Each structure stands twice: as structure tokens, then as C-alpha cells.
mmCIF file of the N, C-alpha and C atoms, coordinates in Angstrom:
data_MODEL
# 
_entry.id   MODEL 
# 
loop_
_atom_site.group_PDB 
_atom_site.id 
_atom_site.type_symbol 
_atom_site.label_atom_id 
_atom_site.label_alt_id 
_atom_site.label_comp_id 
_atom_site.label_asym_id 
_atom_site.label_entity_id 
_atom_site.label_seq_id 
_atom_site.pdbx_PDB_ins_code 
_atom_site.Cartn_x 
_atom_site.Cartn_y 
_atom_site.Cartn_z 
_atom_site.occupancy 
_atom_site.B_iso_or_equiv 
_atom_site.pdbx_formal_charge 
_atom_site.auth_seq_id 
_atom_site.auth_comp_id 
_atom_site.auth_asym_id 
_atom_site.auth_atom_id 
_atom_site.pdbx_PDB_model_num 
ATOM 1   N N  . VAL A 1 1  ? -18.450 115.601 -186.468 1.00 0.00 ? 1  VAL A N  1 
ATOM 2   C CA . VAL A 1 1  ? -18.114 114.231 -186.807 1.00 0.00 ? 1  VAL A CA 1 
ATOM 3   C C  . VAL A 1 1  ? -19.244 113.598 -187.600 1.00 0.00 ? 1  VAL A C  1 
ATOM 4   N N  . ASN A 1 2  ? -20.481 113.780 -187.141 1.00 0.00 ? 2  ASN A N  1 
ATOM 5   C CA . ASN A 1 2  ? -21.622 113.184 -187.847 1.00 0.00 ? 2  ASN A CA 1 
ATOM 6   C C  . ASN A 1 2  ? -21.791 113.747 -189.254 1.00 0.00 ? 2  ASN A C  1 
ATOM 7   N N  . GLU A 1 3  ? -21.525 115.037 -189.424 1.00 0.00 ? 3  GLU A N  1 
ATOM 8   C CA . GLU A 1 3  ? -21.697 115.668 -190.730 1.00 0.00 ? 3  GLU A CA 1 
ATOM 9   C C  . GLU A 1 3  ? -20.683 115.176 -191.756 1.00 0.00 ? 3  GLU A C  1 
ATOM 10  N N  . THR A 1 4  ? -19.560 114.638 -191.320 1.00 0.00 ? 4  THR A N  1 
ATOM 11  C CA . THR A 1 4  ? -18.527 114.163 -192.256 1.00 0.00 ? 4  THR A CA 1 
ATOM 12  C C  . THR A 1 4  ? -18.532 112.642 -192.409 1.00 0.00 ? 4  THR A C  1 
ATOM 13  N N  . LYS A 1 5  ? -19.522 111.986 -191.858 1.00 0.00 ? 5  LYS A N  1 
ATOM 14  C CA . LYS A 1 5  ? -19.612 110.529 -191.947 1.00 0.00 ? 5  LYS A CA 1 
ATOM 15  C C  . LYS A 1 5  ? -19.587 110.076 -193.408 1.00 0.00 ? 5  LYS A C  1 
ATOM 16  N N  . GLY A 1 6  ? -18.724 109.108 -193.688 1.00 0.00 ? 6  GLY A N  1 
ATOM 17  C CA . GLY A 1 6  ? -18.628 108.555 -195.030 1.00 0.00 ? 6  GLY A CA 1 
ATOM 18  C C  . GLY A 1 6  ? -17.735 109.331 -195.977 1.00 0.00 ? 6  GLY A C  1 
ATOM 19  N N  . THR A 1 7  ? -17.025 110.326 -195.469 1.00 0.00 ? 7  THR A N  1 
ATOM 20  C CA . THR A 1 7  ? -16.198 111.157 -196.351 1.00 0.00 ? 7  THR A CA 1 
ATOM 21  C C  . THR A 1 7  ? -14.696 110.978 -196.112 1.00 0.00 ? 7  THR A C  1 
ATOM 22  N N  . ILE A 1 8  ? -14.302 109.982 -195.348 1.00 0.00 ? 8  ILE A N  1 
ATOM 23  C CA . ILE A 1 8  ? -12.901 109.830 -194.945 1.00 0.00 ? 8  ILE A CA 1 
ATOM 24  C C  . ILE A 1 8  ? -11.961 109.756 -196.150 1.00 0.00 ? 8  ILE A C  1 
ATOM 25  N N  . GLU A 1 9  ? -12.371 109.129 -197.217 1.00 0.00 ? 9  GLU A N  1 
ATOM 26  C CA . GLU A 1 9  ? -11.509 109.012 -198.403 1.00 0.00 ? 9  GLU A CA 1 
ATOM 27  C C  . GLU A 1 9  ? -11.223 110.361 -199.054 1.00 0.00 ? 9  GLU A C  1 
ATOM 28  N N  . ASN A 1 10 ? -12.069 111.351 -198.812 1.00 0.00 ? 10 ASN A N  1 
ATOM 29  C CA . ASN A 1 10 ? -11.844 112.682 -199.365 1.00 0.00 ? 10 ASN A CA 1 
ATOM 30  C C  . ASN A 1 10 ? -10.555 113.309 -198.840 1.00 0.00 ? 10 ASN A C  1 
ATOM 31  N N  . PHE A 1 11 ? -10.063 112.824 -197.727 1.00 0.00 ? 11 PHE A N  1 
ATOM 32  C CA . PHE A 1 11 ? -8.891  113.420 -197.101 1.00 0.00 ? 11 PHE A CA 1 
ATOM 33  C C  . PHE A 1 11 ? -7.575  112.840 -197.629 1.00 0.00 ? 11 PHE A C  1 
ATOM 34  N N  . LYS A 1 12 ? -7.630  111.827 -198.468 1.00 0.00 ? 12 LYS A N  1 
ATOM 35  C CA . LYS A 1 12 ? -6.401  111.193 -198.955 1.00 0.00 ? 12 LYS A CA 1 
ATOM 36  C C  . LYS A 1 12 ? -5.589  112.088 -199.876 1.00 0.00 ? 12 LYS A C  1 
ATOM 37  N N  . ASP A 1 13 ? -6.188  113.107 -200.420 1.00 0.00 ? 13 ASP A N  1 
ATOM 38  C CA . ASP A 1 13 ? -5.493  114.017 -201.329 1.00 0.00 ? 13 ASP A CA 1 
ATOM 39  C C  . ASP A 1 13 ? -5.005  115.301 -200.659 1.00 0.00 ? 13 ASP A C  1 
ATOM 40  N N  . VAL A 1 14 ? -5.129  115.407 -199.355 1.00 0.00 ? 14 VAL A N  1 
ATOM 41  C CA . VAL A 1 14 ? -4.647  116.595 -198.639 1.00 0.00 ? 14 VAL A CA 1 
ATOM 42  C C  . VAL A 1 14 ? -3.121  116.594 -198.704 1.00 0.00 ? 14 VAL A C  1 
ATOM 43  N N  . SER A 1 15 ? -2.559  117.641 -199.268 1.00 0.00 ? 15 SER A N  1 
ATOM 44  C CA . SER A 1 15 ? -1.104  117.680 -199.444 1.00 0.00 ? 15 SER A CA 1 
ATOM 45  C C  . SER A 1 15 ? -0.374  118.335 -198.271 1.00 0.00 ? 15 SER A C  1 
ATOM 46  N N  . ALA A 1 16 ? -1.088  119.015 -197.412 1.00 0.00 ? 16 ALA A N  1 
ATOM 47  C CA . ALA A 1 16 ? -0.465  119.698 -196.273 1.00 0.00 ? 16 ALA A CA 1 
ATOM 48  C C  . ALA A 1 16 ? -0.014  118.699 -195.216 1.00 0.00 ? 16 ALA A C  1 
ATOM 49  N N  . GLU A 1 17 ? 1.014   119.091 -194.477 1.00 0.00 ? 17 GLU A N  1 
ATOM 50  C CA . GLU A 1 17 ? 1.400   118.319 -193.304 1.00 0.00 ? 17 GLU A CA 1 
ATOM 51  C C  . GLU A 1 17 ? 0.370   118.610 -192.220 1.00 0.00 ? 17 GLU A C  1 
ATOM 52  N N  . VAL A 1 18 ? -0.103  117.565 -191.554 1.00 0.00 ? 18 VAL A N  1 
ATOM 53  C CA . VAL A 1 18 ? -1.202  117.692 -190.599 1.00 0.00 ? 18 VAL A CA 1 
ATOM 54  C C  . VAL A 1 18 ? -0.783  117.122 -189.251 1.00 0.00 ? 18 VAL A C  1 
ATOM 55  N N  . LEU A 1 19 ? -1.096  117.859 -188.196 1.00 0.00 ? 19 LEU A N  1 
ATOM 56  C CA . LEU A 1 19 ? -0.897  117.382 -186.830 1.00 0.00 ? 19 LEU A CA 1 
ATOM 57  C C  . LEU A 1 19 ? -2.257  116.996 -186.268 1.00 0.00 ? 19 LEU A C  1 
ATOM 58  N N  . LEU A 1 20 ? -2.365  115.755 -185.834 1.00 0.00 ? 20 LEU A N  1 
ATOM 59  C CA . LEU A 1 20 ? -3.578  115.283 -185.165 1.00 0.00 ? 20 LEU A CA 1 
ATOM 60  C C  . LEU A 1 20 ? -3.256  115.153 -183.686 1.00 0.00 ? 20 LEU A C  1 
ATOM 61  N N  . LEU A 1 21 ? -3.940  115.914 -182.876 1.00 0.00 ? 21 LEU A N  1 
ATOM 62  C CA . LEU A 1 21 ? -3.747  115.886 -181.426 1.00 0.00 ? 21 LEU A CA 1 
ATOM 63  C C  . LEU A 1 21 ? -4.979  115.323 -180.745 1.00 0.00 ? 21 LEU A C  1 
ATOM 64  N N  . ASN A 1 22 ? -4.744  114.498 -179.766 1.00 0.00 ? 22 ASN A N  1 
ATOM 65  C CA . ASN A 1 22 ? -5.833  114.093 -178.890 1.00 0.00 ? 22 ASN A CA 1 
ATOM 66  C C  . ASN A 1 22 ? -5.250  113.807 -177.518 1.00 0.00 ? 22 ASN A C  1 
ATOM 67  N N  . GLY A 1 23 ? -6.114  113.819 -176.534 1.00 0.00 ? 23 GLY A N  1 
ATOM 68  C CA . GLY A 1 23 ? -5.706  113.485 -175.182 1.00 0.00 ? 23 GLY A CA 1 
ATOM 69  C C  . GLY A 1 23 ? -6.064  112.047 -174.868 1.00 0.00 ? 23 GLY A C  1 
ATOM 70  N N  . SER A 1 24 ? -5.372  111.501 -173.896 1.00 0.00 ? 24 SER A N  1 
ATOM 71  C CA . SER A 1 24 ? -5.667  110.126 -173.496 1.00 0.00 ? 24 SER A CA 1 
ATOM 72  C C  . SER A 1 24 ? -7.080  109.998 -172.927 1.00 0.00 ? 24 SER A C  1 
ATOM 73  N N  . LYS A 1 25 ? -7.665  111.109 -172.481 1.00 0.00 ? 25 LYS A N  1 
ATOM 74  C CA . LYS A 1 25 ? -9.024  111.101 -171.939 1.00 0.00 ? 25 LYS A CA 1 
ATOM 75  C C  . LYS A 1 25 ? -10.061 111.602 -172.948 1.00 0.00 ? 25 LYS A C  1 
ATOM 76  N N  . THR A 1 26 ? -9.668  111.754 -174.205 1.00 0.00 ? 26 THR A N  1 
ATOM 77  C CA . THR A 1 26 ? -10.591 112.181 -175.256 1.00 0.00 ? 26 THR A CA 1 
ATOM 78  C C  . THR A 1 26 ? -11.684 111.133 -175.432 1.00 0.00 ? 26 THR A C  1 
ATOM 79  N N  . PHE A 1 27 ? -12.890 111.589 -175.743 1.00 0.00 ? 27 PHE A N  1 
ATOM 80  C CA . PHE A 1 27 ? -13.992 110.655 -175.989 1.00 0.00 ? 27 PHE A CA 1 
ATOM 81  C C  . PHE A 1 27 ? -13.599 109.633 -177.051 1.00 0.00 ? 27 PHE A C  1 
ATOM 82  N N  . LEU A 1 28 ? -14.033 108.405 -176.855 1.00 0.00 ? 28 LEU A N  1 
ATOM 83  C CA . LEU A 1 28 ? -13.671 107.309 -177.747 1.00 0.00 ? 28 LEU A CA 1 
ATOM 84  C C  . LEU A 1 28 ? -14.106 107.561 -179.194 1.00 0.00 ? 28 LEU A C  1 
ATOM 85  N N  . PHE A 1 29 ? -15.289 108.140 -179.398 1.00 0.00 ? 29 PHE A N  1 
ATOM 86  C CA . PHE A 1 29 ? -15.743 108.367 -180.776 1.00 0.00 ? 29 PHE A CA 1 
ATOM 87  C C  . PHE A 1 29 ? -14.820 109.347 -181.497 1.00 0.00 ? 29 PHE A C  1 
ATOM 88  N N  . LEU A 1 30 ? -14.230 110.301 -180.761 1.00 0.00 ? 30 LEU A N  1 
ATOM 89  C CA . LEU A 1 30 ? -13.274 111.222 -181.385 1.00 0.00 ? 30 LEU A CA 1 
ATOM 90  C C  . LEU A 1 30 ? -11.948 110.522 -181.667 1.00 0.00 ? 30 LEU A C  1 
ATOM 91  N N  . LYS A 1 31 ? -11.534 109.634 -180.783 1.00 0.00 ? 31 LYS A N  1 
ATOM 92  C CA . LYS A 1 31 ? -10.309 108.861 -181.028 1.00 0.00 ? 31 LYS A CA 1 
ATOM 93  C C  . LYS A 1 31 ? -10.461 108.003 -182.285 1.00 0.00 ? 31 LYS A C  1 
ATOM 94  N N  . HIS A 1 32 ? -11.650 107.452 -182.490 1.00 0.00 ? 32 HIS A N  1 
ATOM 95  C CA . HIS A 1 32 ? -11.899 106.659 -183.703 1.00 0.00 ? 32 HIS A CA 1 
ATOM 96  C C  . HIS A 1 32 ? -11.783 107.533 -184.949 1.00 0.00 ? 32 HIS A C  1 
ATOM 97  N N  . SER A 1 33 ? -12.300 108.736 -184.880 1.00 0.00 ? 33 SER A N  1 
ATOM 98  C CA . SER A 1 33 ? -12.205 109.656 -186.014 1.00 0.00 ? 33 SER A CA 1 
ATOM 99  C C  . SER A 1 33 ? -10.755 110.025 -186.295 1.00 0.00 ? 33 SER A C  1 
ATOM 100 N N  . ILE A 1 34 ? -10.012 110.295 -185.243 1.00 0.00 ? 34 ILE A N  1 
ATOM 101 C CA . ILE A 1 34 ? -8.594  110.640 -185.409 1.00 0.00 ? 34 ILE A CA 1 
ATOM 102 C C  . ILE A 1 34 ? -7.825  109.452 -185.980 1.00 0.00 ? 34 ILE A C  1 
ATOM 103 N N  . SER A 1 35 ? -8.124  108.261 -185.531 1.00 0.00 ? 35 SER A N  1 
ATOM 104 C CA . SER A 1 35 ? -7.465  107.063 -186.069 1.00 0.00 ? 35 SER A CA 1 
ATOM 105 C C  . SER A 1 35 ? -7.766  106.898 -187.549 1.00 0.00 ? 35 SER A C  1 
ATOM 106 N N  . ALA A 1 36 ? -9.006  107.149 -187.935 1.00 0.00 ? 36 ALA A N  1 
ATOM 107 C CA . ALA A 1 36 ? -9.379  107.044 -189.352 1.00 0.00 ? 36 ALA A CA 1 
ATOM 108 C C  . ALA A 1 36 ? -8.618  108.071 -190.182 1.00 0.00 ? 36 ALA A C  1 
ATOM 109 N N  . LEU A 1 37 ? -8.543  109.304 -189.708 1.00 0.00 ? 37 LEU A N  1 
ATOM 110 C CA . LEU A 1 37 ? -7.787  110.337 -190.421 1.00 0.00 ? 37 LEU A CA 1 
ATOM 111 C C  . LEU A 1 37 ? -6.303  109.980 -190.480 1.00 0.00 ? 37 LEU A C  1 
ATOM 112 N N  . ASN A 1 38 ? -5.787  109.464 -189.389 1.00 0.00 ? 38 ASN A N  1 
ATOM 113 C CA . ASN A 1 38 ? -4.387  109.060 -189.348 1.00 0.00 ? 38 ASN A CA 1 
ATOM 114 C C  . ASN A 1 38 ? -4.084  108.003 -190.409 1.00 0.00 ? 38 ASN A C  1 
ATOM 115 N N  . GLY A 1 39 ? -5.052  107.167 -190.686 1.00 0.00 ? 39 GLY A N  1 
ATOM 116 C CA . GLY A 1 39 ? -4.866  106.107 -191.661 1.00 0.00 ? 39 GLY A CA 1 
ATOM 117 C C  . GLY A 1 39 ? -4.959  106.559 -193.108 1.00 0.00 ? 39 GLY A C  1 
ATOM 118 N N  . VAL A 1 40 ? -5.530  107.726 -193.358 1.00 0.00 ? 40 VAL A N  1 
ATOM 119 C CA . VAL A 1 40 ? -5.763  108.148 -194.739 1.00 0.00 ? 40 VAL A CA 1 
ATOM 120 C C  . VAL A 1 40 ? -4.957  109.385 -195.146 1.00 0.00 ? 40 VAL A C  1 
ATOM 121 N N  . LEU A 1 41 ? -4.634  110.261 -194.207 1.00 0.00 ? 41 LEU A N  1 
ATOM 122 C CA . LEU A 1 41 ? -3.864  111.460 -194.555 1.00 0.00 ? 41 LEU A CA 1 
ATOM 123 C C  . LEU A 1 41 ? -2.438  111.071 -194.939 1.00 0.00 ? 41 LEU A C  1 
ATOM 124 N N  . PRO A 1 42 ? -1.939  111.600 -196.054 1.00 0.00 ? 42 PRO A N  1 
ATOM 125 C CA . PRO A 1 42 ? -0.604  111.179 -196.516 1.00 0.00 ? 42 PRO A CA 1 
ATOM 126 C C  . PRO A 1 42 ? 0.559   111.762 -195.718 1.00 0.00 ? 42 PRO A C  1 
ATOM 127 N N  . HIS A 1 43 ? 0.395   112.930 -195.123 1.00 0.00 ? 43 HIS A N  1 
ATOM 128 C CA . HIS A 1 43 ? 1.481   113.593 -194.399 1.00 0.00 ? 43 HIS A CA 1 
ATOM 129 C C  . HIS A 1 43 ? 0.974   113.972 -193.015 1.00 0.00 ? 43 HIS A C  1 
ATOM 130 N N  . VAL A 1 44 ? 0.975   113.014 -192.120 1.00 0.00 ? 44 VAL A N  1 
ATOM 131 C CA . VAL A 1 44 ? 0.328   113.213 -190.826 1.00 0.00 ? 44 VAL A CA 1 
ATOM 132 C C  . VAL A 1 44 ? 1.256   112.812 -189.687 1.00 0.00 ? 44 VAL A C  1 
ATOM 133 N N  . GLU A 1 45 ? 1.152   113.570 -188.622 1.00 0.00 ? 45 GLU A N  1 
ATOM 134 C CA . GLU A 1 45 ? 1.804   113.214 -187.364 1.00 0.00 ? 45 GLU A CA 1 
ATOM 135 C C  . GLU A 1 45 ? 0.705   113.189 -186.311 1.00 0.00 ? 45 GLU A C  1 
ATOM 136 N N  . ARG A 1 46 ? 0.659   112.110 -185.568 1.00 0.00 ? 46 ARG A N  1 
ATOM 137 C CA . ARG A 1 46 ? -0.360  111.987 -184.523 1.00 0.00 ? 46 ARG A CA 1 
ATOM 138 C C  . ARG A 1 46 ? 0.317   111.995 -183.160 1.00 0.00 ? 46 ARG A C  1 
ATOM 139 N N  . VAL A 1 47 ? -0.248  112.769 -182.258 1.00 0.00 ? 47 VAL A N  1 
ATOM 140 C CA . VAL A 1 47 ? 0.273   112.858 -180.897 1.00 0.00 ? 47 VAL A CA 1 
ATOM 141 C C  . VAL A 1 47 ? -0.893  112.691 -179.927 1.00 0.00 ? 47 VAL A C  1 
ATOM 142 N N  . GLU A 1 48 ? -0.719  111.775 -178.981 1.00 0.00 ? 48 GLU A N  1 
ATOM 143 C CA . GLU A 1 48 ? -1.685  111.641 -177.898 1.00 0.00 ? 48 GLU A CA 1 
ATOM 144 C C  . GLU A 1 48 ? -1.024  112.146 -176.634 1.00 0.00 ? 48 GLU A C  1 
ATOM 145 N N  . ILE A 1 49 ? -1.645  113.130 -176.009 1.00 0.00 ? 49 ILE A N  1 
ATOM 146 C CA . ILE A 1 49 ? -1.119  113.741 -174.796 1.00 0.00 ? 49 ILE A CA 1 
ATOM 147 C C  . ILE A 1 49 ? -1.771  113.058 -173.593 1.00 0.00 ? 49 ILE A C  1 
ATOM 148 N N  . GLN A 1 50 ? -0.961  112.498 -172.751 1.00 0.00 ? 50 GLN A N  1 
ATOM 149 C CA . GLN A 1 50 ? -1.464  111.759 -171.598 1.00 0.00 ? 50 GLN A CA 1 
ATOM 150 C C  . GLN A 1 50 ? -2.102  112.689 -170.569 1.00 0.00 ? 50 GLN A C  1 
ATOM 151 N N  . GLY A 1 51 ? -3.238  112.257 -170.034 1.00 0.00 ? 51 GLY A N  1 
ATOM 152 C CA . GLY A 1 51 ? -3.874  112.934 -168.921 1.00 0.00 ? 51 GLY A CA 1 
ATOM 153 C C  . GLY A 1 51 ? -4.788  114.097 -169.265 1.00 0.00 ? 51 GLY A C  1 
ATOM 154 N N  . ILE A 1 52 ? -5.002  114.366 -170.549 1.00 0.00 ? 52 ILE A N  1 
ATOM 155 C CA . ILE A 1 52 ? -5.892  115.470 -170.914 1.00 0.00 ? 52 ILE A CA 1 
ATOM 156 C C  . ILE A 1 52 ? -7.064  114.962 -171.738 1.00 0.00 ? 52 ILE A C  1 
ATOM 157 N N  . ASP A 1 53 ? -8.076  115.831 -171.880 1.00 0.00 ? 53 ASP A N  1 
ATOM 158 C CA . ASP A 1 53 ? -9.240  115.484 -172.687 1.00 0.00 ? 53 ASP A CA 1 
ATOM 159 C C  . ASP A 1 53 ? -9.389  116.476 -173.827 1.00 0.00 ? 53 ASP A C  1 
ATOM 160 N N  . HIS A 1 54 ? -10.535 116.440 -174.477 1.00 0.00 ? 54 HIS A N  1 
ATOM 161 C CA . HIS A 1 54 ? -10.783 117.260 -175.663 1.00 0.00 ? 54 HIS A CA 1 
ATOM 162 C C  . HIS A 1 54 ? -10.779 118.759 -175.363 1.00 0.00 ? 54 HIS A C  1 
ATOM 163 N N  . ALA A 1 55 ? -11.010 119.142 -174.127 1.00 0.00 ? 55 ALA A N  1 
ATOM 164 C CA . ALA A 1 55 ? -11.079 120.557 -173.760 1.00 0.00 ? 55 ALA A CA 1 
ATOM 165 C C  . ALA A 1 55 ? -9.732  121.109 -173.284 1.00 0.00 ? 55 ALA A C  1 
ATOM 166 N N  . ALA A 1 56 ? -8.663  120.403 -173.496 1.00 0.00 ? 56 ALA A N  1 
ATOM 167 C CA . ALA A 1 56 ? -7.355  120.793 -172.965 1.00 0.00 ? 56 ALA A CA 1 
ATOM 168 C C  . ALA A 1 56 ? -6.884  122.159 -173.450 1.00 0.00 ? 56 ALA A C  1 
ATOM 169 N N  . ALA A 1 57 ? -7.282  122.574 -174.629 1.00 0.00 ? 57 ALA A N  1 
ATOM 170 C CA . ALA A 1 57 ? -6.817  123.859 -175.168 1.00 0.00 ? 57 ALA A CA 1 
ATOM 171 C C  . ALA A 1 57 ? -7.549  125.060 -174.577 1.00 0.00 ? 57 ALA A C  1 
ATOM 172 N N  . GLU A 1 58 ? -8.605  124.836 -173.820 1.00 0.00 ? 58 GLU A N  1 
ATOM 173 C CA . GLU A 1 58 ? -9.364  125.938 -173.234 1.00 0.00 ? 58 GLU A CA 1 
ATOM 174 C C  . GLU A 1 58 ? -8.567  126.610 -172.120 1.00 0.00 ? 58 GLU A C  1 
ATOM 175 N N  . ASP A 1 59 ? -8.559  127.926 -172.124 1.00 0.00 ? 59 ASP A N  1 
ATOM 176 C CA . ASP A 1 59 ? -7.824  128.684 -171.115 1.00 0.00 ? 59 ASP A CA 1 
ATOM 177 C C  . ASP A 1 59 ? -8.348  128.441 -169.697 1.00 0.00 ? 59 ASP A C  1 
ATOM 178 N N  . ALA A 1 60 ? -9.655  128.461 -169.535 1.00 0.00 ? 60 ALA A N  1 
ATOM 179 C CA . ALA A 1 60 ? -10.237 128.435 -168.199 1.00 0.00 ? 60 ALA A CA 1 
ATOM 180 C C  . ALA A 1 60 ? -10.145 127.070 -167.524 1.00 0.00 ? 60 ALA A C  1 
ATOM 181 N N  . THR A 1 61 ? -10.359 126.008 -168.280 1.00 0.00 ? 61 THR A N  1 
ATOM 182 C CA . THR A 1 61 ? -10.453 124.689 -167.663 1.00 0.00 ? 61 THR A CA 1 
ATOM 183 C C  . THR A 1 61 ? -9.385  123.708 -168.125 1.00 0.00 ? 61 THR A C  1 
ATOM 184 N N  . GLY A 1 62 ? -8.647  124.040 -169.155 1.00 0.00 ? 62 GLY A N  1 
ATOM 185 C CA . GLY A 1 62 ? -7.708  123.098 -169.734 1.00 0.00 ? 62 GLY A CA 1 
ATOM 186 C C  . GLY A 1 62 ? -6.267  123.352 -169.359 1.00 0.00 ? 62 GLY A C  1 
ATOM 187 N N  . LYS A 1 63 ? -5.403  122.842 -170.203 1.00 0.00 ? 63 LYS A N  1 
ATOM 188 C CA . LYS A 1 63 ? -3.964  123.009 -170.064 1.00 0.00 ? 63 LYS A CA 1 
ATOM 189 C C  . LYS A 1 63 ? -3.412  123.453 -171.408 1.00 0.00 ? 63 LYS A C  1 
ATOM 190 N N  . PRO A 1 64 ? -3.764  124.682 -171.816 1.00 0.00 ? 64 PRO A N  1 
ATOM 191 C CA . PRO A 1 64 ? -3.407  125.131 -173.164 1.00 0.00 ? 64 PRO A CA 1 
ATOM 192 C C  . PRO A 1 64 ? -1.907  125.162 -173.431 1.00 0.00 ? 64 PRO A C  1 
ATOM 193 N N  . GLU A 1 65 ? -1.095  125.312 -172.388 1.00 0.00 ? 65 GLU A N  1 
ATOM 194 C CA . GLU A 1 65 ? 0.347   125.344 -172.597 1.00 0.00 ? 65 GLU A CA 1 
ATOM 195 C C  . GLU A 1 65 ? 0.876   124.008 -173.116 1.00 0.00 ? 65 GLU A C  1 
ATOM 196 N N  . ILE A 1 66 ? 0.269   122.916 -172.707 1.00 0.00 ? 66 ILE A N  1 
ATOM 197 C CA . ILE A 1 66 ? 0.684   121.599 -173.185 1.00 0.00 ? 66 ILE A CA 1 
ATOM 198 C C  . ILE A 1 66 ? 0.333   121.452 -174.660 1.00 0.00 ? 66 ILE A C  1 
ATOM 199 N N  . VAL A 1 67 ? -0.865  121.858 -175.019 1.00 0.00 ? 67 VAL A N  1 
ATOM 200 C CA . VAL A 1 67 ? -1.312  121.796 -176.414 1.00 0.00 ? 67 VAL A CA 1 
ATOM 201 C C  . VAL A 1 67 ? -0.449  122.711 -177.278 1.00 0.00 ? 67 VAL A C  1 
ATOM 202 N N  . ALA A 1 68 ? -0.208  123.930 -176.799 1.00 0.00 ? 68 ALA A N  1 
ATOM 203 C CA . ALA A 1 68 ? 0.609   124.891 -177.544 1.00 0.00 ? 68 ALA A CA 1 
ATOM 204 C C  . ALA A 1 68 ? 2.019   124.351 -177.772 1.00 0.00 ? 68 ALA A C  1 
ATOM 205 N N  . ASN A 1 69 ? 2.567   123.680 -176.795 1.00 0.00 ? 69 ASN A N  1 
ATOM 206 C CA . ASN A 1 69 ? 3.910   123.119 -176.932 1.00 0.00 ? 69 ASN A CA 1 
ATOM 207 C C  . ASN A 1 69 ? 3.961   122.066 -178.033 1.00 0.00 ? 69 ASN A C  1 
ATOM 208 N N  . GLU A 1 70 ? 2.945   121.233 -178.130 1.00 0.00 ? 70 GLU A N  1 
ATOM 209 C CA . GLU A 1 70 ? 2.894   120.212 -179.194 1.00 0.00 ? 70 GLU A CA 1 
ATOM 210 C C  . GLU A 1 70 ? 2.784   120.869 -180.570 1.00 0.00 ? 70 GLU A C  1 
ATOM 211 N N  . ILE A 1 71 ? 1.988   121.913 -180.661 1.00 0.00 ? 71 ILE A N  1 
ATOM 212 C CA . ILE A 1 71 ? 1.844   122.622 -181.931 1.00 0.00 ? 71 ILE A CA 1 
ATOM 213 C C  . ILE A 1 71 ? 3.169   123.291 -182.303 1.00 0.00 ? 71 ILE A C  1 
ATOM 214 N N  . LYS A 1 72 ? 3.804   123.899 -181.330 1.00 0.00 ? 72 LYS A N  1 
ATOM 215 C CA . LYS A 1 72 ? 5.105   124.533 -181.558 1.00 0.00 ? 72 LYS A CA 1 
ATOM 216 C C  . LYS A 1 72 ? 6.124   123.521 -182.057 1.00 0.00 ? 72 LYS A C  1 
ATOM 217 N N  . ASN A 1 73 ? 6.192   122.357 -181.429 1.00 0.00 ? 73 ASN A N  1 
ATOM 218 C CA . ASN A 1 73 ? 7.122   121.309 -181.869 1.00 0.00 ? 73 ASN A CA 1 
ATOM 219 C C  . ASN A 1 73 ? 6.843   120.878 -183.300 1.00 0.00 ? 73 ASN A C  1 
ATOM 220 N N  . PHE A 1 74 ? 5.586   120.775 -183.633 1.00 0.00 ? 74 PHE A N  1 
ATOM 221 C CA . PHE A 1 74 ? 5.196   120.361 -184.984 1.00 0.00 ? 74 PHE A CA 1 
ATOM 222 C C  . PHE A 1 74 ? 5.624   121.397 -186.032 1.00 0.00 ? 74 PHE A C  1 
ATOM 223 N N  . LEU A 1 75 ? 5.511   122.658 -185.684 1.00 0.00 ? 75 LEU A N  1 
ATOM 224 C CA . LEU A 1 75 ? 5.801   123.726 -186.640 1.00 0.00 ? 75 LEU A CA 1 
ATOM 225 C C  . LEU A 1 75 ? 7.301   124.002 -186.814 1.00 0.00 ? 75 LEU A C  1 
ATOM 226 N N  . GLN A 1 76 ? 8.107   123.475 -185.939 1.00 0.00 ? 76 GLN A N  1 
ATOM 227 C CA . GLN A 1 76 ? 9.554   123.718 -186.046 1.00 0.00 ? 76 GLN A CA 1 
ATOM 228 C C  . GLN A 1 76 ? 10.198  122.852 -187.093 1.00 0.00 ? 76 GLN A C  1 
# 
């Protein structure tokens, strides 16, 4: 996040469809970054998954099936 500070406008020309995922327990600074991207990406879908944090996709400690399901829905 720190390395990309000040570059948000660079993302306005991304032509791909983009899925932005975050959990309701995601750190606030990451939510701010996702909100900024959501505001500038032209083809974006944002999903906030209730009850999870940034580590939700990890096999050992997270809930990867929930994350995988959101990605699957996006790709259909």
C-alpha cells in the first residue's frame, strides 16, 4: 500500500473487469485503499464479506471456501 501511494489515477485505464474483496474485519487502511480503487477502476465489482478479515483466504486460519465462492461467482 505504501509503495503505491499517490498512484491511484494510474488505475483508471485498467480495462479488465476487477473484483475487489474485503472482509468486514479488514484493517481500516486496507478498506480505504479498496474504496479508492473502487472509485477509479472503470469495470469493478466490490464485495465485502461479513465476519472475515484480510487473512480469510489462508487455508490454516481463514475461511478460503467463502473467498473462493465469491471469486467463482465473479467469474461466472
